[in-house]
N, C-alpha and C positions, 0 to 999 in steps of 0.2 A: 504494500500500499504507499503510494507516494503522499507524503504529508503536504498539505498546502493550506495555508491560513486564508480563508476567503473573506476575512476582514480586510485584507490587502486588496481587494478587488478594486478597480478604478470605476466606480459606478457613474462617476461624473462623464467620464470619456465614453462610457457605453451609451449612456443616454444621449450624448451629441452622435455617436455612430447611427443611431435608431432613426436619425434625422434622414438618413440617405439609403440608398439601393445598393445590392450585392454587387453591380457593376462599378459603382464608384469605388465601394470598399476593395474590390481585387484591383482595379486600376491603380490606386495609391500603394497598395500591398505588393503588387507587382515589381514595382521599382526600387523596392526596398529589400531584396532577396528572396523573403519566402514565396511559394506559389499559393499554397492555402485553399484552392478550390478542391471541394471533394466530388470528383467526377461520377456521374451516375445516381447521385443521391437528390431526390426530388421530393415535392409536397405530396403527401398522401392524406393528411389532417386539413382542418380546417384553418384558412387565414382569410380575414377580411380584405376587401380591395385595398390595396397599398399597404397592408400590416406587414412589418417584419419583426423577426425575434432576434435579441442580442443579448448574451450574457455568458457567465463563466462556466467552463465545463466540469462535470462530473464524469468519469469515464467508467466503463464497464468492458471487461473482455471475456467472450465465451470460448470454448476450448471444446472439441470432441469427447463425447462421455456415452457411455453405454447405461448410464444410471437412469432409473425409471421413477416415475410418481411425480414429484414437483422440484425437478433439478433448478430452481430459481433462488436459492438462499441468498446468494452474493446481490442479485439483481435487486430483490426486495430490499436489502439492506441498504443499497444504494440509492433506491426511490425514497426511503424513510428519511435518509440522512441529507437529500439534496438540498441546497442552500436555496433560499427563496430568490426567484428570478433566474435561477441556474439553469443550465441545459444538461439534460442526460445525452451523453455519447456512448452509444453500445454497438461494439464490433462483434456481431454474431456471424460473420462470413465463413467460418471454419467449417460448417456443415448446413446440409438441407434444414430449414424449420424455422419458425417465425415465433420468437421469445416475446414480442410484444404486440400486444392487441388492446382489447378495451380494458381489462383489468389493470395492467401496467400503465396505460396512459391516465386510467381513473386515479389510481393511485399518485401518478407523478403530479396530476393537475392539483388534487387535494393538498399534496405536500408544498405546493407553490412553485413548481418547475415551469419554467416558461415554454419548453420543447423538449421533444426527445426526437435525437436524431440516430438512426439505424444504419450502420453498414451492413446489410442484410436485409431480409425480407419481413413484412409486418402483416397482421389479420385483423379481422374484426372491424374491418374499415367503415362498414355502415354505423356501427356503434360508436367507433371513434370518432367519427363526424358528428353525431349526435352530442358529444361532449364539447365540442367548440374547442379542441385541444389541438394545438400544432404539431405534427407528426411528420418526419421526413425520413425516406428509406430509399434503396435501390429498388425495391419490387414488392410485391405482395403474393401470399402463399397462405392456404389454410392449414399447411402441414404443421405439426407441433413440434417443441425440440426435445420431449420426452424420449430417451434412449438413442439420442442422436448427438446433443450437446447440452452443456451447461455454464452458466456464468462463473468462472473462478477466480476472477481478480476485479478488485474496485479500487479505482485511484491508481492506475497504473497507466504508463505511458503508451500510447497505441500509435502505429503506424499504418495509415489506409492508404494505398497506392502512392506511397512516397510522401505522403503529407504527415508530419508528426503533430501529435496531439497530446498534451499533456493537462493534468489537473490544473484549472485556473485559467488556463488559455481561454479565449473569447470565441464564441461562435455567431457569426452572422448569418441570417437565413431569410430567405423571401420566395417568392414563387419562382424567380430565376434559379435559385441555387444556395449552396451552403459553402461558406467561406471561414476557414480557421484563422483567427490572429493570434499570434505568440502573445502571451502576456506583458512581456516586456516592451512590446510595441504599441501596445493598446492606446496609450496618449497621443504618440507619434502619428499613428494611423487617423486617430480622431481629428486631429490638427489638419493633417493634409487632405482628408475627406471634407473637412468644413471649407479648406479654401477651393477645392475643386467642386465642392456644391454652389459656392457662390459664384464661381465663374460659368457653371451651367445653368444657373438661375438667369443670369445676365444673357447669355447666349439664348436661352428660351425665349426671352422678352423679345430679342432683337427678330428671332424667327417667327413669332407670333404677330409681329409688327409688320409682317412683310418682307423683311431684309433678305437679300440673296444670301446663300449659304457660302458662297465663295467669298463674299465680303467679310462674312464672318470669321471664316478661316480660308485666307488668302492661300493662293496656290504656292505649295513649296514649304508651308507651315505644317509640320507634323504633331501627334500627340493630342489633337482636339478631342473633345467630347463626341459621342456616337448617340 
């Protein structure tokens, strides 16, 4: 278990990040080293139009297991311990099966989690959507995890397709995708996103006023917003 003091979370920076979109966040993150984008993970739960979720990560790792019954002990503990406003990041890609559905989502929402992100499949989507709970995953499947895998580690470092995720790192997610921000860069990325966002607002106003795009971004100028 990797110790992380969630009292150190930069909630002010997280609030500022929440004003923007995943494209903005990744644009400013990409120029500072980390890649951050969790490929193939998309929205399966409910998001209101324009809604984003952003919060510090609590991690859960599954491993293959033939144990049957309720092989969810570690995951249950992770949900019970999630910090309010935090995001559960579950890597259940080791085997076929969905360990996250209505009950795990109900527990997470009740404990104050902002969302659950799963590197793997999820199930009970009709019920999850009734909960009005943000859930992201790589796919859906009704297959259970019993006899196939179980959660074995809580608050451990994950590596998902080359993206490093540690307890306390920050996840930003919206309808477009999921981005991981290293905890030590959260303030820097919030500052950069604020600056990029101001520029995009100015560009949007010029576009809506009917100005030609080539005047806003002259030929030869690169790196403009999209």
